[in-house]
N, C-alpha and C positions, 0 to 999 in steps of 0.2 A: 503493499500500499504505499509506504514512503517513497518508493522510487516512483509509483503512478503520480504522486502529488509534484514531486521535484520536477518530473518530466513535463506535466501541466503548465508549471509555472514557467520552465523555458520556453514552451512553445505559445505562450500567452502573450495577447496585445500589450503593447508598451504602457497602455493606461493601466492595465491591470498590474503589470510588474511593478511600476511606480507607486500604485496604491499600497501593495504588498509592503514595499520597503517603508512607507510612510507609517503603516500600522505598526510594523516592528518597532521603529524609533519612537512613536507615541507611546507604545507600551513601556519602553525602557525609559521614557521621561516620567511616566505615571509612578512607576515602581522607585525611580530614584528619588522622585518629589516626597513619596510616602515615607521613604526611609530617611531621608536627610532632616525631614521634619518631625520624624519619630511618631507617623499618624497611624500605623498599622494597628495599633490596639483601639485607638478611637475610632478608625473605620469597622474594626470588627464588632466592638460593643456597641455603638450608637446606630449602626447602618445594617451591616449584613446580618446580625442576630436580632435584630429588632423585629417586634410584632405589633409596634405602635402604628396605629392606622395613618397618621398624619406624615410619618417619615415614609411608609410605604408609598403613601400618594405621592410625595416629594420624589422618590425614586422613579415611579412610575413617569412623572413629568419630564424628570431628567432624560430617562430613554427615550421618551416620545419625541423631545426636540432634537436629540441625536439623530435618531431615525428620520425626523423630518429632514435634516440637513442631508442624510444619505439618499433619500428619497428624491429631495429637490436636485441635488446633483444629477441624478439619472435623468430626471426631466430635462435640464438644461442640455445634457449630452444629446437627448433624441431631438430637442428643438434645434440644437446647432447642426446635426445631420440634415434636418429636414429644410433647413433655411434657404437653400438653393436648390434647383434641379443638379442632378448627378452628382451629389456629393459623396466624397469617400472619406469622411472623417471616422466613420465607423462601418465595419463589415457586417454583412447580413446577420451573422451569427452573434456576434456581439451586441446588435441592435435587439435582436430577438431576446437576449438574456437581459438587457437593460428594461426594456418596456415590461418584462415579466417581474423582475425585481421591484420595478417602480411602482407597479399597482398592488402588488401583495404587500410592501412595505406601507405604502400610504394609508391602506385600509387596515390591515392588522397590525401594524407596528409602529403607527402613527395615532390614526383616530381612535383605536381601542385603548391604548394605554393614557392617552390624553382625558378620555372619558372616564377611565378607571381611576386617574390621578384626582379628577373633580369628586367623584364618588367618595373616594376614602378620606380626603381632606375634609370634605363639607358635610356629608350625610350625618355622620355621629353627632356633630356639633349642632345641626339643626334641628334634631329630634331631641336634644338632650341627653346623648347617651355618653359614656365613658369609653366605650370602644365598640368594635363591630361584634356581632354574636360570637364568631369563632376567629379570635385573632391569629393562632396558629395556622389555620386553613389560609387565612388571608396571605401571610408570610409565604405559604406553600405557593398560592396562586402567582404571587409575584414573581418568585423564582421560576417557576415555570415558563412565565412570558419571558423573563430575561433569557434563559438558557435556550428556549426556543427561538428568540430573536438572534441570539448569538451564533446558534447552529445555522440558522437561514443566512447570515451575514458571511460565514466562513466561506460559503460556496462561491463567493466572489474570487477568492484566492486560492481556494484549495479544491481542485477538481471541477470545477466550473458551474455557473448559475443554471438555474432553472431556465427553460426557453420556451415554453409551451404556452405561454400567457399566463395571467394571474390565475384565471379559471383552470388552466391545465385539462382540458378536455381531451378524454381518448377519442380515436386510437393515437394522436399526436403524443400523449403523455404517457403511452405504453412503452415497454420496453423496446418492440420493434421498432419506433420511430423515434424514440430519445434514449438510446443506450447507455448514455453517460449517468454519472451520479446526481445530476442537476435536480431531476424531477424528484429523486429520493430526499433531497435536502429541503424541498418544497413540501413533501407529504410528512416527513417526520418533524420538522420545525413547527409547521401549523398543527400537527397533532399534540404535541408538547404544550404549545402554548394555548390551544384550545380547551384542552383539559383545566387549565388554570382560569379561563375564562368562565366554563361552566362553574366550577366551583366559586368564583366570584358572584356570579348570579345568584346562587343559591344563598350565600354568605349574606348579600345585601337584602334580599328578600326577607329573610328570618329578622335582620336587624331592624329593618323598618316596620315589620308587623309586630314584633316581640319586645323592642327596646325603647319604644318611645316616652318620654317624660310624663310624668302625671298630668293628666288633663288636656294631652295632645291627642285629640282623637283623630280619626283618619282625614275628617274634613276640616282640620285645623293644620294640617300638615303643610310646610312650603311648598310650592309649585314644583321647587328643584326636586325635592324628595319625592313627590308624586311622579315626577319624569323618570328618576332612576329605576322606581318600584316598576314602572311599565316597561322600560328597556330591560331589565333584569327577567322579567316574566318571557319577554321575547328569547332573551339569551337561552334560558334553560329548555324552551321548545325547540329553537331553531339550530343552536350548536351541536346537538346530537347528531342530526342528520349531516352535517359536514363532518363530523367525527365518523361515521359509517362510510361516507363516500371516500375519505382519504384513508380509511382502514382497508376498505375493499381494493382501491388503487394499490396501495402499497403491497397487499397481498398479492396483486397480478405481477408486480414488478419485482418483487423480492421471492415469494413462494412459488411462482410459477401459475398461479390461478387463471381463470378466464372469466372474471365476472363482467368484463367490458371490451371482450376481443369477441367479434361477430363471427369470425371464422370458427371459433370454438363453442359457440353458443351464448355468448355473451350479449350484452347489450349496452352500448356507450351512452344511449339516451337515459339509461338507468342513473348514471353518473350526473348528465345534465340536469336532471330533475332533482336529485339529492343536493347538488351542489346549490342550485337557485331557491331550493325550499329553505337553505340556510342563507344564501346570497342577497336576496332582496330584503328578507326581515333584518338581515345586518346593516342595511342601510337605515332602517329604523332604529336598531340598536345604537348607531352612533347619534342620530338626529333627535331622538326622543329627550335625551339629557340637555340639548342645545336649547331644545324649547323651555325647559326649566330654568336654564341660565337666563335667557333672555328675559323670562318673566320675573325673575328677581332683579335683574339690572334695570329693565324698564320702570318697574315699581319704586325702587330706590332712588333712581335719578329723575323721576317724574315727581317724586315725593307725594304717591298716591298709592291707595290700594289697589292691587290689579283688579282691573275690570273683569267682571264675569267669571269669578273663581270656579263655580261648579260647572260651567261650561267648558272651561279650560281642563278640569279633570275630566270630564265626560270625554272631549276630544282626544286626550292623552291615551286613554284606555281604548278608545275606539281604533286609532291608529294601530295600537298594538295587536287588535284582533284582526282587522281588515288587511294589515301587512302579511298575514298569513296567505292571503288568497290572490296573491297577484304574480308569484313568481314566473308563469308561463308567458307573460308578455317580454321576457328575455328572448324566446325562441318561437315567435309566432310562425316563424317560417318553417318549422318542422314538418307542418302538415296535419296538425291533430284535428283540423275539421272546424267550421264556422261555429258550431255550438261551443265547444271548449274556448276557442278564441274569443268568442263573443263574452262569455262569463268572466274571463280574467281582464278582458278589455274594460267591462263597467266596473269591476273591482277596482281596477288600477286608477281608474278616472274618480272612482267615489273616495279613495283615501285622500283626494285633495280636498274635500269637504271639511272634514276637521281640522286640517291644516290651515285653510282659509279662517276658519272661527278665531284660531290663536292670533293670527295677524291682525285681524280686525280688534280684538281685545287688546292687543299692545297699543295699537293706534289710539283707541278709545282711553286707555289707561294715560296715554301722553297728552291727550287732547285737555287742555287748560291745566296741564300741570306745570310745576316749575322745574323744567328740563335742565340739566347741567350736562353739557358736552364733554364729559370725561373719557378716557379711552375705552373703557367698557362698552358706555353709550354710542360712541363712535362706531364701533365694530356691530353693534345690535342693529343701528341704523342702516349700515351698510349691507346687512344682511337682507331687509326687506325687499328693495327693489331687486337683489340679486335672486333671491329665491323665488321670487314672483316670475322672473324669466325663466328659471330652471323649471318651476312647476308648470307654467304654460307649455314649454317643451316637452316636458313630461306627459301631459294630456294629450299632446300631439302624437307622441310617440305610443301612447296608450290605444289609439285607434288601430286596430289591427291591419285595416287596409294600407293606411299610411306608413305603418312599420314594415311593411314588404319593401317600401322604397328606401327607407331611411336605415334599415337595418345593416349593421356593420360598416357604416359611414362615419365620416367625422361629425356629423350631426349628433351621433350618440356619444361620441367622445365630449364635445362641447356640452351636452346636457348634463351629463353625470359629474363633470367636473363644476358645473355651474351649481349643482345642489351639494356635492360633498365638499368642496372648498368654500363656496359661497354660504352654505348651511352649517356643515360640521367644524370645519377650520375656523370660520369667523366667529361662531359660537363659542367653540372652545379657547379662542384666543380672549374673546370678552370675559370669560370666566377664569382665564389665567390670571388676566390683569385685575380683575374684580377680586378674587380672593388672594393675590399675591400679598398683599401686607398682613393677611391673618396667618399666611403659611411662614413668612420670613421675616415680619416686623418692619418693613420698609415698604414704600411705594415706589413703583418704576417712574422714571424720568417721563413727564408727559409731552416735552418737547421733541425728544428722540422718537417716543412713541407715535407721535403724530407723523414725523417723517415716515416712519414704516408704515403706519396705516395709508399713508396717501400713496407711496411707492407700490406696495402690495395692491390696493384696489385699482388703482389706474393701470398697473401692468396686468392684473387680472382680465380686464375687459378688453385690453389691447391684445392679450393672449387667446382668449377663447372667443369672443365674438367674430373673429374671421374664420374660427372654425366650422361654425355653422354654415356659411356661404360655401367652404370648402366642401363640406358634405353634400351640400346640395349640388355642386359642381362635378360630383361623382369621385371625390377623393376617400378611399376606403381605409379603415383601421390597418395597423401593423404594417404599411409599407414603409420600407426603410429609405427608398428613393423613388424619384419619378422624372420623367422626360420632360422638357420644357414645353414641348408643344401642348401639354395638358393645361396650361394656362393657370397652374396652381402656384407659382414661385413667389409673386408678389405677396400674397395673403399668408404664405408661410413665412416669409420673411418678417411680416409685421407680428405675426403671432410669436416668432421667436424673440423679437424686441421685447414684447409683453412678458414673455417667461423672464427674460433677464431682469426687467424692472421688479418682477415679484422676488427674484433672488436678492435685488438689492434691499428689497423691504425686509427680508428674513435676515440680511446682515445688520441692518438697524436695530433689530429686535435683540439681535446678539450684543451689539455695541450698548444698547439702552441697559441691558441685564448688567453687563459689566460695570458700566458706569455707576449704575444705581446701588451697586453692592457697596461702594465707598462712599457715594455722594447722595443716595437717594433720601427722601424726606423720611424720618423716622416716624413710626406710628406709636406715638406714646398713650392713646387713649384706648386702644382696641377696636374703635369705631370710626374709621377715617372717613367712612363714605355716609355717615350718619343712616346705618342699615336698618333693616326691620326686622330680621330674623336672629334666632339664638345664638348663632357663631359670633355676632356682633357684640355679644356681652362679655365676651371673654378676651383677656389680654392678648396681644400678639408679640411673639408667636405664643401659642396655646400650651399650656402646663401638659406634661404627658398624661395627666390623669382627667384632662378637659375641664370638669365642673368640681369644685370643693365641695359643692351640694347641689343635687340634682333639682333643676328649677321646676316650679309648678306653673303650668300653662293655663291662662283663661280666655284664650280668643287666638284668631289668626294675627300674623305679626305681632308676635307677644312682645318681643323686645322694643317696637316702635310704640306700642301701646303704653307699656310702661314708662317709657321715656317722655311720651305726652303727658301723662299724669304725673309726672315728676315722681315716680315710685319705683325707680330702680331695683330697690331691694326686695320688692313684693314679689320679683321672680323665685325668689330662693327662700328657703324655709329660715325661719328665725330660731332654730333649735340650734344647739351646740353641733361645732363640727364633730364628725366620726372619722375614725381610720378608713382609709379607701383601700379595697382590694384591687389588684392589678395583675395580668398575666405576666409570667416571666418571659425574659428573652430566650431564644432558642436558635442553635445551630442547626437543627434537623432540617429546616426548609430549605436551607441553603445546600445542604449535602444531598438532599432528595432531589432538588432540581439539577444539581451535578451529575447524579446518577442518571436522571432521565437523559442528559446532554450525552454523557458517555455511551449509553445504550443506543440514543438515536446517531451518534456518529459512527458507531460500529455498523449498524443496519444500512446507513448510507452506502457504505463500500462493501457490504455483504460480508463484513468480518464478524461472524457470529460469536466467537470467542469475546471480542471486546463488548459486543451487544449483550451477551450473557452476565459478563461481569457488571455492566450498567445495571441491568435488570434485577441481580441479586443485590445490589446497593439500595435499589428502590425498595424491594422487600425487607431489607434489614431495617431501613429507617422507619418503614411504616410498622414493624414489629417493636422497634426500639420505642417509637411513641406509644403504643398499645400499652406497654409494660412501664412507661415512665410514670412515677409518681409526682407529677408537677401541680403543686397546690397554689401557685402563684406566690405573690407577696403583698404585706400590708404597708401602706404609707401611713406614718404616725400623723396625729393632728399637729405636733410641733413642727413637723416637715411641711405639713399643707400649710399651715400659719406662715411659715419663714418664705415658701415660695409665693404665697398670695400678697405678702407685705413687699416682697421684690418686684 
């Protein structure tokens, strides 16, 4: 296997070789810095072994931003190749690998961890809980995600990236058409991280339903918490279908089965159905919490209670249900017949109704409100016209006869970037800016943030609006070059300029974070935005036990109501402080994730001895946890008083 990897690096594209060298030097630099500043113990105690939901959320956020950089670089490489007709910047194979990794990373290793970051950091604080229901499982979920992402990114420099598109349809993804290890990387890395996603969904459903503060009924919950509940319901029903699809594809490739090979009695359309039974609900998994973020931001920065709270809750839950009945619109052209296509066409249009309800509710909330144009509010306002265009083109694609013409064209690419970037990414950036002071104790610089906002937004429209026209002109997806006679050159060049403007916007965000670490405005109040929900009743950053006393809730927007009545202390009991029980840190989640990584790496290269060692490690970790007597620890009253005073 070692000789195989060395041979791959020798024959690889110079871009891959340079990246491998850069990765090695970066790792050396990180190890040297941790050693020089004697931070290995701090890293182990405070982060690697933590079960604190807030720190786990921050680790998700850091990983997501790193993956956003990787996925963004992939996008710029693709747009550079397509900027002019007949370009030879990338060869066909390298282009196939890049568009495959770009789509997979952006959806599963950027959108999902950004979502999990917001969930972990905010939900327990909003419902008045001291932690999630299963802190140990929460840590396991993160390390499964982390090592799944690591395994996927290794493919770039060790053995070859997957090259069958982010959907990896058979027969293209079968061993006969993709004999290298690339698709194995895809199958196993997504399988490992997907297990963590299912566990996160279960964890947060239980947390929200069973750990709310006294007085917080379901209809008093903040809308972000409602949106997370809706998203987690979709997770636990949708991800198992993807798990099965990946398992069967993996068996076809590694064990020689024929679930999806037609010449041996298999059916590739079974994979396509299983994939999209997960794949389209995945869009709602990513977008539903964003609706909750926008609801919190609009209410806070309009200084008004959200308009139509009950209709917002109903629309969130309706989307989580209707979202299961739309997946066939991804392959109307397969020939299922007018009856099937009509059903899924109507369902795909119907899902726009509850979405429209929320947009009007946000607009009515802003109406006659005292609006403050902070960074979270700017990203929220930018979402509305962007998502309106994405929704309109979605309804257009939902019409089966029209979809026959638009299928596999650049119209589809423009549409889903309009919704996933203009929806999920805009919303998650709004959430990041909104809750950043609560995470780190300081606000991000507004001036640099506005430069990032305008570069990213202008670049977005410059990049994707021309792609609608390119699709109508006949440009199809996944082409790596095109002749000048097509007339696509000018619009592709404009689109590439837009992509680079978005890249500049991302760089401004990086500079903004680095500058604000040293010079950002410190949050000394715990409530820098004059917020409405319970997380703003706590100091920033939040103590690891969250609440010295569990609050008692008397209505929606509990913290806002208490502030208006000048009775901040009435949220909390007047009883004496009591010792707080908290879970212990544990190294087992890290080692369990590492064992999954070893097993996955072995299976990628059909090295079954290595895979067996990894699987044994997984079983050992599970047995260790089953037999471990972990009763947690108590925080004394004196320690609580000392921390609250500080």
